[in-house]
C-alpha positions as CSV (number, residue, x, y, z in Angstrom):
1,M,69.9,47.4,-23.9
2,N,72.9,45.4,-25.0
3,L,73.2,41.7,-25.9
4,Q,74.5,40.7,-22.4
5,N,71.6,42.5,-20.6
6,L,69.1,41.0,-23.0
7,K,70.5,37.5,-22.3
8,S,70.2,38.2,-18.6
9,V,66.5,39.2,-18.9
10,F,65.8,35.9,-20.8
11,A,67.8,33.8,-18.3
12,D,66.2,35.5,-15.3
13,S,62.8,34.7,-16.7
14,G,63.5,31.0,-16.9
15,C,64.4,30.8,-20.6
16,E,66.9,28.3,-22.0
17,K,67.5,29.2,-25.6
18,I,67.2,32.4,-27.6
19,Y,65.9,32.2,-31.3
20,I,67.0,35.1,-33.6
21,K,65.6,36.0,-37.0
22,H,66.8,38.6,-39.4
23,L,63.5,40.3,-40.4
24,S,62.8,41.1,-44.1
25,A,61.1,44.2,-45.3
26,N,57.8,42.2,-45.5
27,D,58.1,41.1,-41.8
28,N,55.9,43.7,-40.2
29,S,52.5,44.2,-38.6
30,K,50.7,44.6,-41.9
31,N,52.1,41.5,-43.7
32,Q,52.7,39.4,-40.6
33,V,56.1,37.9,-39.7
34,Y,57.1,34.8,-41.5
35,L,58.3,32.1,-39.1
36,G,58.9,29.1,-41.4
37,G,57.8,26.9,-44.2
38,S,56.5,24.0,-42.0
39,F,54.8,23.5,-38.6
40,E,58.1,22.7,-37.0
41,I,58.2,26.1,-35.3
42,L,55.5,24.7,-33.0
43,N,58.3,22.6,-31.6
44,I,59.6,25.8,-30.1
45,L,56.6,28.0,-29.4
46,P,54.0,26.7,-27.0
47,I,50.4,27.4,-28.1
48,T,47.5,27.6,-25.7
49,E,44.6,27.0,-28.1
50,I,44.1,26.3,-31.8
51,I,41.0,27.2,-33.7
52,N,40.3,26.5,-37.4
53,E,39.1,29.2,-39.7
54,E,37.3,28.0,-42.8
55,A,36.9,30.2,-45.8
56,G,35.4,27.7,-48.2
57,D,38.6,27.8,-50.2
58,W,41.6,25.6,-49.5
59,N,43.9,28.5,-50.5
60,K,42.5,30.6,-47.6
61,E,41.9,28.0,-44.9
62,R,44.1,28.4,-41.8
63,F,44.6,27.6,-38.2
64,K,44.8,30.4,-35.6
65,A,47.0,29.5,-32.6
66,K,46.9,31.6,-29.5
67,I,50.2,32.2,-27.7
68,D,51.1,33.9,-24.4
69,F,53.5,36.6,-25.8
70,S,55.1,39.6,-24.2
71,W,57.6,42.3,-25.3
72,I,60.8,43.1,-23.5
73,S,61.3,46.9,-23.3
74,E,64.6,48.8,-23.5
75,G,64.6,48.9,-19.7
76,G,64.3,45.2,-19.4
77,N,60.6,45.2,-18.3
78,I,58.0,42.8,-19.7
79,F,54.8,44.0,-21.3
80,P,52.1,41.5,-22.5
81,A,50.9,41.6,-26.1
82,P,47.4,40.0,-25.5
83,K,46.3,39.7,-29.2
84,S,49.4,37.8,-30.3
85,Q,48.8,34.7,-32.4
86,L,50.4,32.3,-34.9
87,I,48.6,31.8,-38.2
88,L,49.2,28.4,-39.7
89,Y,48.5,27.9,-43.4
90,P,48.4,24.1,-44.0
91,K,48.4,24.3,-47.9
92,Y,51.9,25.6,-48.2
93,P,52.5,25.0,-45.3
94,E,53.8,28.0,-43.5
95,V,53.5,29.8,-40.2
96,R,53.2,33.6,-39.6
97,F,53.2,35.7,-36.5
98,S,50.5,38.4,-36.1
99,G,48.6,40.6,-33.6
100,F,51.8,41.4,-31.7
101,L,51.1,45.2,-31.4
102,A,47.4,45.3,-30.7
103,G,46.6,46.2,-27.1
104,A,50.3,45.9,-26.1
105,E,51.8,48.7,-23.9
106,N,55.3,49.8,-24.8
107,A,55.3,47.6,-27.9
108,P,58.1,48.3,-30.5
109,S,55.6,49.8,-33.0
110,G,58.2,52.0,-34.6
111,L,60.2,49.0,-35.8
112,M,57.4,46.6,-36.4
113,T,55.1,48.7,-38.6
114,Q,57.8,49.7,-41.2
115,R,59.4,47.9,-44.1
116,L,62.9,47.9,-42.8
117,P,65.2,44.9,-43.6
118,D,67.7,43.4,-41.2
119,R,65.9,44.2,-38.0
120,L,66.6,41.4,-35.4
121,L,63.8,39.6,-33.7
122,F,64.8,37.8,-30.5
123,I,62.3,35.3,-29.0
124,S,62.5,32.8,-26.2
125,V,60.3,30.6,-24.0
126,T,60.1,30.5,-20.3
127,R,59.7,27.2,-18.3
128,D,56.0,27.9,-17.8
129,G,55.3,28.4,-21.5
130,K,55.3,32.2,-21.8
131,I,57.0,33.6,-24.9
132,L,59.2,36.7,-24.7
133,G,60.3,38.9,-27.6
134,Y,62.6,41.8,-28.3
135,V,63.3,43.6,-31.6
136,A,66.4,45.6,-32.5
137,A,67.1,48.0,-35.3
138,P,69.8,47.0,-37.8
139,D,72.1,49.8,-36.7
140,S,71.7,49.2,-33.0
141,L,74.4,48.1,-30.5
142,I,72.8,44.7,-30.1
143,A,72.8,44.1,-33.9
144,A,76.5,45.0,-33.9
145,E,77.2,42.6,-31.0
146,F,75.2,39.8,-32.5
147,S,77.1,39.9,-35.7
148,S,80.1,38.5,-33.9
149,E,78.2,36.2,-31.6
150,K,78.8,32.5,-31.8
151,V,75.5,30.7,-32.5
152,A,74.9,27.2,-31.3
153,D,72.6,26.0,-34.0
154,Q,70.2,26.9,-36.8
155,H,66.5,26.1,-36.5
156,G,64.6,26.9,-39.7
157,V,64.8,30.6,-40.2
158,F,66.2,31.1,-36.7
159,K,69.7,31.2,-35.3
160,V,70.0,29.8,-31.8
161,I,71.9,31.0,-28.8
162,E,72.0,28.5,-25.8
163,L,71.9,30.0,-22.4
164,P,74.0,28.3,-19.7
165,A,71.2,26.3,-18.2
166,V,70.8,24.0,-21.2
167,K,74.2,23.9,-22.8
168,N,75.0,20.4,-23.8
169,S,71.5,19.1,-22.9
170,R,72.0,16.1,-25.1
171,I,75.2,15.2,-23.3
172,R,73.6,15.7,-19.9
173,L,70.6,13.5,-20.9
174,I,72.9,10.7,-22.1
175,H,75.0,11.0,-18.9
176,E,71.9,10.5,-16.7
177,L,70.5,7.6,-18.8
178,L,73.9,5.9,-18.6
179,R,73.9,6.3,-14.9
180,I,70.5,4.7,-14.7
181,H,71.5,1.8,-17.0
182,E,74.5,1.1,-14.8
183,K,72.3,0.9,-11.6
184,G,70.9,-2.4,-13.0
185,W,67.6,-3.5,-11.5
186,I,65.6,-0.6,-9.9
187,R,62.7,-1.1,-7.5
188,S,59.4,0.1,-9.1
189,K,58.4,3.6,-7.9
190,R,56.9,7.0,-8.9
191,L,57.1,10.6,-7.7
192,D,54.1,12.7,-6.6
193,R,53.8,16.4,-7.4
194,N,56.0,17.3,-4.5
195,G,58.8,15.0,-5.4
196,N,58.1,12.3,-2.8
197,I,58.9,8.7,-3.7
198,L,55.9,6.4,-3.7
199,P,55.5,2.7,-4.5
200,C,54.3,1.8,-7.9
201,E,52.8,-1.7,-8.4
202,S,50.8,-1.6,-11.7
203,S,52.0,-3.1,-15.0
204,N,52.8,0.4,-16.5
205,C,55.3,1.5,-13.9
206,G,58.3,1.3,-16.2
207,G,57.8,4.9,-17.3
208,Y,57.1,6.2,-13.8
209,T,60.2,4.5,-12.5
210,L,62.4,6.1,-15.1
211,E,60.9,9.5,-14.6
212,A,61.5,9.1,-10.8
213,E,65.1,8.4,-11.5
214,L,65.3,11.5,-13.6
215,G,63.5,13.6,-11.0
216,I,60.5,14.3,-13.3
217,T,57.4,15.1,-11.3
218,P,53.8,15.1,-12.7
219,N,52.6,18.5,-13.9
220,G,49.6,19.9,-15.8
221,Y,51.7,21.8,-18.4
222,S,52.3,19.9,-21.6
223,E,56.1,20.3,-21.8
224,P,58.9,18.0,-22.6
225,D,60.1,16.0,-19.6
226,F,63.8,16.5,-19.1
227,L,66.1,19.4,-20.4
228,G,63.8,19.8,-23.4
229,W,63.5,16.1,-24.2
230,E,60.4,14.0,-24.1
231,I,61.3,10.7,-22.4
232,K,59.4,7.6,-23.6
233,Q,60.1,4.2,-22.0
234,F,59.1,1.0,-23.8
235,G,59.2,-2.6,-22.7
236,V,61.4,-5.2,-24.5
237,T,62.4,-8.8,-24.0
238,N,65.9,-8.3,-25.3
239,F,67.9,-5.0,-25.2
240,S,69.4,-5.7,-28.7
241,R,65.9,-5.5,-30.3
242,V,65.0,-1.8,-29.9
243,N,63.9,-1.4,-33.5
244,S,61.1,-4.0,-33.4
245,Q,59.0,-3.0,-30.5
246,V,55.5,-1.3,-30.2
247,I,55.6,2.2,-28.7
248,T,52.7,4.3,-27.5
249,L,53.1,7.8,-28.8
250,M,50.0,9.5,-27.4
251,T,46.9,8.7,-25.4
252,P,44.4,11.5,-26.2
253,E,40.7,11.1,-25.6
254,P,38.3,11.8,-28.6
255,T,37.2,15.3,-29.1
256,A,34.0,14.6,-31.0
257,G,31.7,11.8,-32.3
258,I,29.3,9.5,-30.4
259,Y,32.0,8.7,-27.8
260,K,32.0,12.4,-26.9
261,S,28.4,13.4,-27.4
262,E,26.7,10.3,-25.9
263,G,29.5,9.1,-23.6
264,A,31.8,6.1,-23.4
265,E,29.1,3.8,-22.1
266,A,26.8,4.3,-25.1
267,F,29.8,4.0,-27.4
268,L,30.8,0.7,-25.8
269,R,27.3,-0.8,-25.9
270,K,26.9,0.1,-29.5
271,Y,30.4,-0.8,-30.9
272,G,32.1,-2.9,-28.2
273,Y,32.1,-6.7,-28.0
274,A,31.9,-9.3,-25.3
275,D,35.2,-10.2,-23.7
276,R,36.9,-12.8,-25.8
277,T,38.5,-14.7,-22.9
278,G,35.1,-15.4,-21.3
279,R,35.1,-12.9,-18.5
280,E,31.4,-12.4,-17.8
281,D,29.5,-9.1,-17.9
282,R,32.4,-7.3,-19.6
283,I,32.4,-5.3,-22.9
284,N,35.7,-4.5,-24.6
285,F,36.7,-2.1,-27.3
286,G,40.2,-2.8,-28.6
287,G,42.3,-4.0,-31.5
288,V,44.6,-2.4,-34.1
289,H,42.7,0.1,-36.2
290,K,44.6,1.3,-39.3
291,A,43.6,4.0,-41.8
292,G,41.4,2.7,-44.6
293,V,40.9,-0.7,-43.0
294,R,37.6,-1.9,-41.4
295,H,38.2,-3.7,-38.2
296,S,36.8,-7.2,-37.9
297,L,35.6,-7.0,-34.3
298,T,34.4,-3.3,-34.0
299,D,33.3,-3.0,-37.7
300,L,34.7,0.5,-37.7
301,E,37.1,2.1,-40.2
302,M,39.7,4.6,-39.3
303,Q,39.7,7.6,-41.7
304,L,41.8,10.7,-42.1
305,I,39.2,13.3,-43.0
306,G,40.7,16.5,-44.5
307,F,44.2,15.0,-45.2
308,D,45.5,14.7,-48.8
309,S,47.4,11.4,-49.2
310,E,49.0,12.5,-52.5
311,S,50.6,15.7,-51.2
312,G,51.0,14.5,-47.6
313,K,49.3,17.8,-46.4
314,I,46.3,18.9,-44.4
315,R,43.8,20.2,-46.9
316,N,41.0,21.1,-44.4
317,T,41.4,22.9,-41.1
318,D,38.3,21.1,-39.8
319,G,40.1,17.8,-40.5
320,R,40.1,14.9,-38.1
321,I,41.1,11.4,-37.4
322,A,37.8,9.5,-37.2
323,L,36.4,6.0,-36.5
324,V,33.5,5.6,-39.0
325,D,30.7,3.0,-39.0
326,R,29.1,1.4,-42.0
327,A,26.3,4.1,-42.0
328,G,28.9,6.8,-42.2
329,N,28.5,7.9,-38.6
330,E,31.7,9.3,-36.9
331,T,31.7,7.3,-33.7
332,A,34.8,8.9,-32.3
333,S,37.1,11.5,-33.7
334,W,40.2,13.6,-32.9
335,S,40.5,17.0,-34.5
336,F,43.7,17.8,-36.2
337,S,43.9,21.1,-34.2
338,S,43.8,19.2,-30.9
339,M,46.3,16.6,-32.0
340,L,48.6,19.3,-33.5
341,L,48.4,21.2,-30.2
342,H,50.0,18.3,-28.4
343,W,52.3,16.7,-30.9
344,N,54.8,19.3,-32.1
345,R,55.5,20.8,-28.7
346,K,55.7,17.6,-26.8
347,H,57.8,15.7,-29.3
348,S,60.2,18.3,-30.6
349,Q,63.1,16.2,-29.1
350,A,62.2,12.7,-27.9
351,C,64.3,9.9,-26.3
352,Y,63.0,6.4,-26.4
353,V,64.5,4.1,-23.7
354,P,64.0,0.3,-23.6
355,S,63.4,-1.6,-20.4
356,L,63.2,-5.1,-19.0
357,S,60.8,-5.9,-16.2
358,A,60.5,-8.4,-13.4
359,K,57.8,-9.2,-10.9
360,E,59.8,-11.3,-8.4
361,P,60.9,-10.9,-5.7
362,E,59.3,-7.5,-6.3
363,R,58.3,-5.4,-9.2
364,Q,61.5,-3.8,-10.7
365,Y,62.9,-2.5,-14.0
366,Q,66.2,-2.4,-15.8
367,Y,67.0,0.2,-18.6
368,G,69.1,-0.5,-21.6
369,S,72.2,1.2,-23.0
370,N,70.7,1.4,-26.6
371,I,68.4,4.4,-26.8
372,I,66.6,6.1,-29.7
373,L,67.0,9.8,-30.1
374,G,64.7,11.8,-32.4
375,S,64.6,15.5,-33.1
376,G,62.7,17.8,-35.5
377,T,59.1,16.7,-36.2
378,D,55.9,18.0,-37.7
379,F,52.3,16.9,-37.2
380,Q,51.9,16.3,-40.9
381,L,54.7,13.7,-40.6
382,F,52.5,12.0,-38.0
383,L,49.5,12.0,-40.4
384,Q,51.7,10.7,-43.2
385,Q,52.7,7.7,-41.1
386,M,49.1,7.1,-40.1
387,D,48.0,7.2,-43.7
388,A,50.7,4.6,-44.5
389,G,49.5,2.4,-41.7
390,N,52.6,2.7,-39.6
391,I,50.8,4.6,-36.8
392,Y,47.5,3.1,-35.7
393,Y,44.9,3.4,-33.1
394,D,45.0,0.5,-30.5
395,P,42.6,1.3,-27.7
396,G,42.2,-0.6,-24.4
397,I,38.7,0.5,-23.4
398,K,36.5,-1.8,-21.3
399,M,33.3,-1.8,-19.2
400,E,32.9,-4.2,-16.3
401,K,29.7,-5.0,-14.5
402,A,27.9,-4.0,-17.7
403,S,24.5,-5.3,-16.6
404,S,24.5,-3.7,-13.2
405,R,26.7,-0.8,-12.1
406,P,29.1,-0.3,-15.0
407,V,32.7,0.5,-14.3
408,I,34.5,2.0,-17.4
409,K,38.2,2.2,-18.0
410,K,39.2,4.5,-20.9
411,R,42.5,4.3,-22.8
412,S,42.9,5.6,-26.3
413,Q,46.3,4.8,-27.7
414,F,48.1,5.8,-30.9
415,R,51.0,3.5,-31.4
416,I,53.9,2.8,-33.7
417,N,56.6,0.1,-34.2
418,S,59.9,1.5,-33.2
419,G,61.4,0.7,-36.6
420,F,59.2,3.5,-38.1
421,L,60.3,6.2,-35.7
422,K,62.9,7.4,-38.2
423,N,60.0,8.6,-40.4
424,L,58.7,10.9,-37.7
425,Y,61.9,12.9,-37.1
426,K,64.3,14.7,-39.3
427,E,67.1,13.3,-37.3
428,N,66.8,9.8,-35.8
429,T,69.7,7.9,-34.1
430,V,70.0,4.6,-32.3
431,L,72.7,5.2,-29.8
432,D,74.7,2.7,-27.7
433,M,75.8,4.8,-24.7
434,L,78.5,2.2,-23.8
435,N,80.4,2.9,-27.0
436,L,80.6,6.7,-26.8
């Protein structure tokens, strides 16, 4: 194996970037491999499940995150390591890699069981979320070749090599968005899973139309949309006002509470309210719910259970975002583990694109030249902004025909004013594409 052959194995497997870490003596199967002092590594490595492990002591609590990891052999073949996982310690915080030798055929046990400094760990991610790894000895041919390799970037403890498929992804993204801006008004549309163009007539077609222009088709895998970027469209009345608009960040359904255990209908009948515009036989549940504030209509308070406001860190792996009634009942809640699973991976690099809409003579959209680019995030930044009241829960849940045959529409939304996006990303830029 040499460096060029290794790059080819990664590229042929559908990888776009290679992340390389110089391993310390402590980076081994006994002590685990240190991957960083924050949860930002989850921006890179897709996890399939998170479980929380409580030990009754904040010092020992941790999340265990399953990953689909395989080793690349010297011959370029791929061998699964089925027990691989990431260990997330929220107190510090830090992330470590473990279980990578157990049950793995042709694993590099000789290198990963010893205390040998300056080994090189190469890892990358395929388009379908599988993680591939290779480790090289410090005196190997690959180590010598890598010492003179030009790296594209540094991501935490990793150096980054870009494979040809994604070189200049930011430039390519901007080029596509500028093309879409210059098209002017675009007829509302969406793509199906096979890439066929379909009409789109609902009020939320701005995002679908933009995705159709970018060639983004719906899929079940929670990955960024375009060249590693999550694309978020948001409606404006003036293209110059991109820093004062409400943006929906996520729409996850609750994972626990009365909403989950007894169902949305029972939840609505207990905590909802009659439609305020006079529409008969309809129960609504909506309004801005901020942490620490009891809502006047629903009489529920949003709480961050297991989050330490002073340190800005998760202090309980069983923590959650919860709507709590006056009796202390958790009516709906979202576990930190489920929210973390989605946030870091989907929002590693995000692009927010403003749009204007028109209904006549047909539904259509126009996209602005001022875009917001954010990169480098961490779920604890999300919780910090929620604790500050900058991110809030703003649902649009309703039940029509409540007295006969109920029809329920569910929509749980976590939203933010675009002016606060800078607090969610290590790098945040408002870019005018016309002035590049």
